[in-house]
matplotlib code that plots the C-alpha trace (Angstrom):
import matplotlib.pyplot as plt

x = [43.6, 41.4, 38.3, 39.3, 39.9, 36.1, 34.8, 36.7, 35.1, 31.6, 31.5, 32.3, 30.9, 27.5, 28.7, 28.8, 25.0, 23.4, 24.0, 23.0, 19.9, 17.1, 16.8, 18.6, 18.0, 17.3, 19.3, 16.5, 13.7, 15.9, 16.0, 12.0, 11.5, 14.2, 12.1, 9.0, 9.7, 13.2, 11.7, 14.3, 12.6, 9.4, 10.4, 11.6, 9.1, 6.6, 9.1, 8.5, 4.6, 4.6, 6.5, 4.4, 1.5, 3.5, 2.8, -0.6, -1.4, 1.4, -0.4, -3.8, -4.8, -5.0, -8.2, -11.0, -11.5, -15.2, -15.5, -18.3, -18.0, -20.2, -20.3, -21.6, -23.1, -24.8, -23.7, -26.0, -24.4, -28.2, -27.3, -30.6, -29.1, -26.0, -25.4, -23.8, -23.4, -20.7, -19.9, -17.0, -15.8, -12.2, -9.9, -6.0, -4.7, -0.7, 0.6, 0.1, 2.6, 4.1, 1.7, 3.0, 6.2, 5.9, 4.5, 7.3, 9.7, 8.0, 7.2, 11.4, 11.6, 9.2, 11.2, 14.2, 12.7, 11.2, 15.0, 15.9, 13.7, 15.5, 18.9, 17.5, 16.3, 20.1, 21.6, 19.4, 20.0, 23.8, 23.7, 21.4, 24.3, 26.9, 25.0, 23.6, 27.4, 28.9, 26.6, 27.5, 31.0, 30.5, 28.7, 31.8, 34.1, 32.2, 32.2, 35.7, 36.3, 34.3, 36.0, 39.9, 37.9, 37.7, 41.1, 42.4, 39.8, 41.7, 45.0, 44.5, 43.5, 46.9, 48.6, 46.8, 47.5, 51.4, 51.8, 49.9, 53.1, 55.4, 56.3, 55.6, 55.6, 52.8, 53.3, 51.7, 48.5, 48.8, 48.9, 46.4, 43.9, 45.4, 44.4, 41.1, 40.3, 41.7, 39.1, 36.4, 37.3, 37.1, 33.7, 32.5, 33.5, 32.6, 29.0, 28.8, 30.3, 27.5, 24.5, 26.2, 26.1, 22.7, 21.7, 22.8, 20.6, 17.7, 18.3, 18.2, 14.8, 12.7, 13.2, 13.8, 18.1, 17.6, 14.8, 15.9, 17.6, 18.5, 21.9, 22.7, 23.0, 26.2, 26.8, 26.3, 29.4, 32.3, 32.4, 33.3, 33.4, 37.1, 36.1, 35.0, 34.6, 31.2, 30.3, 31.0, 28.8, 25.4, 26.2, 26.1, 22.7, 21.7, 22.7, 19.7, 21.8, 22.5, 19.1, 18.2, 20.4, 19.4, 15.8, 17.9, 19.2, 16.4, 14.2, 16.6, 16.7, 12.0, 13.2, 15.5, 12.4, 10.0, 12.5, 12.1, 8.9, 8.3, 8.7, 5.4, 2.4, -0.1, -3.5, -6.5, -10.3, -13.3, -17.2, -19.1, -23.1, -23.9, -27.1, -28.0, -31.2, -33.6, -31.7, -30.8, -29.0, -26.4, -23.1, -19.7, -16.3, -12.6, -9.0, -6.1, -2.6, 1.0, 4.0, 7.0, 9.4, 8.8, 11.1, 13.0, 15.7, 14.6, 13.6, 17.3, 18.0, 15.9, 17.2, 20.8, 20.0, 17.9, 20.8, 23.6, 21.7, 21.7, 25.2, 25.9, 23.6, 25.4, 28.6, 27.3, 25.9, 29.6, 31.3, 28.9, 29.9, 32.9, 32.2, 30.3, 33.0, 35.6, 33.4, 32.8, 36.4, 37.4, 34.7, 35.7, 39.3, 38.4, 36.2, 38.9, 41.5, 38.9, 38.2, 41.8, 42.9, 39.3, 40.5, 44.3, 43.0, 40.4, 43.1, 46.4, 46.2, 43.6, 44.8, 48.5, 47.5, 45.3, 48.0, 50.6, 48.5, 47.5, 51.7, 51.7, 49.6, 51.1, 54.4, 53.6, 51.9, 55.3, 57.4, 59.2, 57.7, 56.3, 53.3, 54.1, 55.1, 51.1, 49.8, 51.6, 50.4, 47.2, 46.4, 48.2, 45.2, 42.6, 44.5, 44.1, 40.4, 39.3, 41.8, 39.8, 36.0, 36.6, 38.2, 34.7, 32.6, 35.0, 34.2, 30.5, 30.7, 32.5, 30.4, 27.2, 29.3, 30.7, 26.2, 25.6, 28.2, 26.7, 23.3, 21.5, 21.6, 25.2, 24.0, 26.1, 25.0, 22.9, 26.4, 25.9, 28.3, 26.9, 29.8, 32.2, 35.1, 34.8, 37.4, 36.8, 37.2]
y = [-125.5, -123.3, -125.4, -125.4, -121.2, -120.5, -122.8, -120.6, -117.5, -119.1, -119.9, -116.4, -114.3, -116.7, -116.0, -112.2, -112.2, -113.8, -111.0, -108.6, -107.0, -104.7, -102.2, -99.2, -99.0, -95.5, -94.6, -92.3, -95.2, -97.7, -95.2, -94.3, -98.3, -98.7, -96.1, -97.6, -101.4, -101.6, -103.1, -101.4, -98.0, -99.5, -100.2, -97.1, -95.4, -97.8, -97.0, -93.1, -93.5, -95.0, -92.8, -90.2, -91.8, -91.8, -87.9, -88.3, -90.9, -89.7, -86.4, -87.7, -88.2, -91.8, -93.8, -92.4, -95.1, -96.5, -98.0, -98.7, -100.3, -101.7, -100.8, -103.3, -106.1, -108.3, -112.1, -112.3, -109.7, -108.2, -104.3, -103.5, -104.1, -102.7, -99.5, -97.6, -98.6, -95.7, -95.8, -93.5, -92.0, -90.9, -89.4, -88.8, -85.6, -84.6, -81.2, -78.7, -78.6, -82.8, -84.1, -80.9, -81.9, -85.5, -84.5, -82.7, -85.6, -87.9, -85.3, -84.9, -89.0, -88.7, -85.9, -88.4, -91.4, -89.4, -88.2, -92.2, -92.2, -89.9, -91.6, -95.0, -94.0, -92.1, -95.4, -97.0, -94.4, -94.8, -98.6, -99.0, -96.2, -97.9, -101.3, -99.4, -98.3, -101.7, -103.4, -100.4, -101.1, -104.8, -105.3, -102.5, -104.7, -107.3, -105.3, -104.6, -108.3, -108.6, -105.7, -108.1, -110.9, -109.1, -107.9, -111.5, -112.2, -110.2, -110.9, -114.5, -113.9, -111.8, -115.2, -117.2, -115.4, -115.2, -118.9, -119.2, -118.1, -119.2, -115.5, -116.9, -120.1, -122.2, -121.3, -117.8, -119.8, -121.8, -118.9, -116.7, -119.7, -119.7, -115.9, -116.4, -119.3, -117.2, -114.3, -116.7, -117.4, -114.1, -113.1, -116.5, -114.9, -111.5, -112.7, -114.4, -111.1, -109.6, -112.0, -111.3, -107.4, -107.6, -109.8, -107.4, -104.7, -106.5, -107.4, -103.5, -103.1, -106.5, -108.8, -112.1, -112.1, -113.6, -110.7, -109.5, -105.9, -103.7, -102.2, -99.3, -95.8, -94.1, -91.8, -87.8, -85.2, -86.5, -83.1, -82.1, -79.1, -78.8, -77.1, -79.3, -77.0, -75.3, -78.9, -79.6, -76.3, -77.9, -81.1, -79.5, -78.6, -81.8, -84.5, -86.6, -88.1, -84.4, -83.5, -86.5, -86.1, -81.9, -83.5, -85.7, -83.2, -81.2, -84.4, -84.4, -80.7, -81.4, -84.4, -81.9, -80.0, -82.8, -84.2, -80.7, -80.8, -84.1, -82.2, -81.0, -83.1, -84.9, -84.7, -87.2, -85.9, -88.4, -87.8, -90.5, -91.7, -92.5, -94.7, -95.9, -98.4, -97.2, -93.3, -90.5, -90.9, -88.2, -87.4, -86.7, -85.3, -85.9, -84.8, -86.3, -85.0, -86.6, -85.7, -86.0, -84.4, -88.0, -89.6, -86.3, -88.4, -90.8, -87.1, -85.8, -89.2, -88.7, -84.9, -85.8, -88.9, -86.5, -83.6, -86.5, -88.3, -84.1, -84.2, -87.1, -86.3, -82.5, -84.9, -87.0, -84.0, -82.4, -85.9, -86.6, -82.5, -83.7, -86.7, -85.6, -83.2, -85.6, -88.3, -85.1, -84.3, -88.0, -89.0, -85.5, -86.8, -89.9, -88.6, -86.5, -89.1, -91.2, -88.5, -87.6, -91.3, -91.5, -88.3, -89.6, -92.6, -90.6, -87.8, -89.6, -93.7, -95.0, -92.5, -93.5, -97.1, -97.3, -95.2, -98.1, -101.2, -99.7, -99.0, -102.5, -104.2, -102.2, -103.7, -107.4, -107.2, -106.0, -108.4, -105.3, -107.4, -110.9, -112.2, -111.7, -108.1, -107.8, -109.3, -107.6, -104.4, -105.4, -106.7, -103.9, -101.7, -104.2, -103.3, -99.8, -100.2, -102.0, -99.7, -96.5, -98.1, -99.4, -96.0, -94.1, -96.2, -95.6, -92.1, -92.5, -94.4, -92.1, -89.5, -91.2, -91.5, -87.9, -87.3, -89.6, -87.8, -84.5, -85.8, -84.6, -85.5, -83.1, -81.5, -82.4, -79.2, -79.5, -79.9, -83.6, -86.4, -89.6, -89.2, -92.4, -93.2, -96.7, -98.9, -98.9, -102.2]
z = [68.2, 66.4, 67.5, 71.1, 71.7, 69.5, 72.3, 74.6, 73.1, 72.6, 76.1, 77.7, 75.3, 76.6, 79.4, 79.9, 77.8, 80.3, 83.0, 80.6, 82.6, 81.1, 83.1, 85.2, 89.0, 90.0, 93.9, 94.5, 94.3, 95.5, 99.1, 98.7, 98.7, 101.9, 103.7, 103.5, 103.7, 105.7, 109.0, 111.5, 110.2, 110.7, 114.8, 115.0, 113.7, 116.2, 119.1, 118.7, 118.0, 121.5, 123.0, 122.3, 123.8, 126.8, 128.4, 128.1, 130.3, 133.1, 132.9, 134.1, 137.7, 139.2, 138.8, 141.4, 143.9, 145.2, 148.7, 150.7, 154.5, 156.8, 160.8, 163.7, 161.5, 162.6, 162.4, 159.2, 157.5, 156.5, 155.6, 156.3, 160.2, 160.0, 162.3, 159.2, 155.7, 153.8, 150.4, 149.8, 146.8, 146.9, 144.2, 144.7, 143.5, 143.5, 144.4, 141.9, 139.3, 140.0, 137.1, 134.6, 135.5, 134.8, 131.4, 130.1, 131.2, 129.1, 126.4, 126.0, 126.0, 122.6, 121.3, 121.4, 120.6, 117.4, 116.5, 117.1, 114.2, 112.1, 113.4, 112.2, 108.5, 108.0, 109.1, 106.3, 103.7, 104.5, 104.4, 101.0, 99.3, 100.1, 99.3, 95.7, 95.1, 95.4, 93.3, 90.7, 91.0, 90.7, 87.2, 86.1, 87.3, 85.0, 82.5, 82.5, 82.4, 79.3, 77.5, 78.1, 76.7, 73.7, 73.7, 74.0, 71.4, 69.1, 70.3, 70.0, 66.5, 65.8, 67.3, 65.7, 62.3, 62.6, 64.0, 60.7, 58.7, 61.1, 62.4, 66.5, 68.1, 68.9, 72.9, 72.1, 70.8, 73.9, 76.0, 74.2, 75.7, 79.2, 78.8, 78.1, 80.4, 83.3, 82.2, 81.8, 85.8, 86.3, 85.1, 87.0, 90.1, 89.4, 88.6, 91.6, 93.5, 91.9, 93.4, 96.8, 96.3, 95.4, 97.9, 100.7, 98.8, 99.1, 102.1, 103.3, 101.6, 102.6, 99.8, 98.8, 98.2, 94.6, 93.6, 90.4, 90.4, 87.6, 87.0, 89.1, 87.4, 87.1, 90.2, 89.8, 89.8, 91.8, 93.6, 97.4, 99.5, 100.0, 103.5, 106.3, 108.9, 107.3, 107.3, 110.7, 111.7, 109.8, 111.4, 115.2, 114.2, 111.8, 113.7, 115.2, 117.8, 118.7, 118.7, 121.2, 123.6, 123.8, 124.2, 127.6, 128.8, 128.8, 130.5, 133.0, 134.0, 134.3, 136.5, 138.8, 139.1, 139.5, 142.0, 144.2, 143.7, 145.8, 149.0, 148.4, 149.9, 147.7, 149.0, 148.5, 149.0, 149.4, 149.6, 151.6, 152.1, 155.3, 155.1, 158.5, 158.7, 162.0, 162.2, 159.8, 156.7, 155.7, 154.0, 154.4, 153.6, 154.1, 152.8, 153.9, 153.2, 152.8, 155.1, 153.3, 155.6, 157.9, 155.5, 153.8, 153.3, 150.5, 148.8, 149.0, 147.3, 144.4, 144.2, 144.3, 142.2, 139.7, 139.8, 138.9, 136.1, 134.5, 135.0, 133.0, 130.4, 129.9, 130.1, 127.5, 125.0, 125.0, 124.3, 121.5, 120.1, 120.0, 118.1, 115.8, 115.0, 114.4, 112.0, 110.0, 109.9, 109.0, 106.4, 104.7, 104.6, 103.6, 100.9, 99.7, 99.5, 97.1, 95.2, 94.6, 93.4, 91.3, 89.5, 89.4, 87.4, 84.5, 83.9, 84.0, 84.8, 82.2, 79.0, 79.6, 80.0, 77.0, 74.8, 76.2, 75.5, 71.4, 71.4, 72.2, 70.0, 66.8, 68.0, 68.4, 65.2, 63.9, 65.7, 68.4, 71.1, 72.7, 73.3, 77.0, 77.1, 75.2, 77.2, 80.8, 79.0, 78.3, 82.0, 83.3, 81.5, 83.4, 86.5, 85.9, 85.2, 88.0, 90.5, 88.9, 89.3, 92.9, 93.7, 92.0, 94.4, 97.3, 96.6, 96.7, 99.9, 101.7, 100.6, 102.0, 104.9, 104.9, 104.7, 107.6, 109.5, 108.8, 109.2, 106.0, 102.8, 100.8, 97.3, 94.7, 92.6, 88.5, 86.7, 84.6, 86.5, 84.3, 82.3, 83.2, 81.4, 80.7, 78.7, 74.9, 73.1]

ax = plt.figure().add_subplot(projection="3d")
ax.plot(x, y, z, "-o")
ax.set_aspect("equal")
plt.show()
């Protein structure tokens, strides 16, 4: 019996020791790597760079046109025998203000693309924080199972001693083996959970799934602004989606002015050189103007389209403002709920469960309770610690969602919050 129990204990201990990484993983370092390596961020930056190049292109004039004309050329097409050879250089010039307005439209598109970069960076930052604290919680849960393993080892030795002197039945020793086997299974599955969360974080860093990562550092002080109204005011000025939509409204305003300017004519100017064999050579010039009023209906339709797009953009801006306020409020409520649960575990549940286990262990040693009551108390403590770390991680993820809803990082203060209530062996 003792040999079987010793094998189980050694196997469990070896499994836990194999997962002890040497280094602590800092969130700031992970975020820096994500900003440098994440392909989604890189793609957004390239799209913004492409959009930033458009204004210079649309403001430029069309390419000039060179033409050559031959008049009354003989069958041989000999230039020196044609009645007239004309070399012409022409340039189209839009009505003043059209090119400038087209540049404004493109510039607002570039502003929206740059705001999209910030939005993508915030999305990736939030995803990294959530994956980081999922990994942190996975390691903490493994620590809880390791602590419960140590408790069962101690309880099993007590049961063996009591069985040796005839105070308990052999079933207590067998139940200890079953309980230890359960914890070994928990350690195994939790180790696989760590591998899964590690792969998630590595993907956000554009690294191979099995790339090693240290144990994440503890979260900072868990504090939250009790009022969401001030955060809503910040969000309405900080959210990149709102800035992008405001740029879209400005773009459509410029597009309306451009559509109004389309009623004015465009011009074309040209100069020519006349080469006349056997006659006097000379120069010529020409000016042409378009007649928009000939097909006025298409410009009316263009203006109506531009105004409808402006109205749509303004309505979309109002919708986004409403959505931002809702998202901030909902994220704040989730963070409040998670913080309340986290504090309740630390201040009430964990101390009560720890004290209950100490009393139960003492009672088992003196014969006051049986093995089932002892192990039930130990499982209750295990459950409390598991829920505590899950609540801790949930608060950090809810806080990351709140920062995303606000559109900027929210300060947590200088108070040292990296002291954690961990189960004691």
